C-alpha positions in Angstrom: 1.8 14.4 -5.5 0.6 11.1 -4.2 1.5 10.0 -0.7 1.0 6.5 0.6 -0.4 5.7 4.0 0.6 2.1 3.8 3.0 2.4 6.8 0.1 3.8 9.0 -2.3 1.0 8.0 0.4 -1.6 8.6 1.1 -0.1 12.1 -2.6 -0.1 12.9 -2.7 -3.8 12.1 0.5 -4.6 13.9 2.3 -5.5 10.7 5.9 -4.7 11.3 7.6 -5.3 7.9 6.9 -5.4 4.2 7.9 -9.1 4.3 5.2 -9.8 6.9 2.6 -7.8 4.8 3.6 -9.9 1.7 3.0 -13.1 3.7 -0.3 -12.0 5.0 -1.4 -10.9 1.5 -0.5 -14.3 0.2 -2.5 -16.0 3.0 -5.4 -13.8 2.0 -5.0 -14.9 -1.6 -3.9 -11.4 -2.7 -0.4 -11.9 -4.0 1.6 -8.6 -4.4 5.3 -8.6 -5.0 7.6 -7.3 -2.3 9.3 -4.8 -4.7 5.9 -3.2 -5.5 5.0 -3.1 -1.8 8.4 -1.5 -1.1 7.7 1.2 -3.7 4.3 2.0 -2.2 5.7 2.0 1.4 8.5 4.4 0.5 6.5 6.5 -1.9 8.7 5.6 -4.8 6.9 5.8 -8.1 3.5 5.3 -6.4 1.9 7.1 -9.3 3.1 4.3 -11.6 1.9 1.4 -9.4 -0.7 -0.8 -11.0 -4.3 -0.1 -10.0 -4.7 -3.8 -9.4 -2.2 -3.7 -6.6 -4.0 -0.7 -5.0 -7.3 -2.6 -5.3 -5.7 -5.7 -3.6 -4.4 -3.5 -0.7 -7.8 -1.8 -0.3 -9.4 -5.3 -0.2 -6.8 -6.6 2.3 -7.1 -3.7 4.7 -10.8 -3.3 4.0 -10.4 0.4 3.7 -11.2 3.2 1.3 -8.7 4.7 -1.1 -8.5 7.8 1.1 -7.3 5.7 4.0 -4.5 4.3 1.9 -3.4 7.2 -0.3 -3.4 10.9 0.3 -3.3 13.3 -2.7 -1.9 16.7 -2.4 -1.4 19.0 -5.3 2.2 19.9 -6.2 3.3 23.3 -5.0 3.7 25.8 -7.8 
């Protein structure tokens, strides 16, 4: 299972909404659609999110993948 930490990174930066994050990404020349950000934020289909989007978020937050995403194995 993949769990996003996007909400935590946003809070640490004082970003209060997905819309605000989208605006800041555009300003940073890292355009990511709001629906994709929404999926990542709410952990919906995160495993199907394009790697390019993850890389853009890593670049924007200047963080490692471990800071953005937590991987835990599914319980059997």
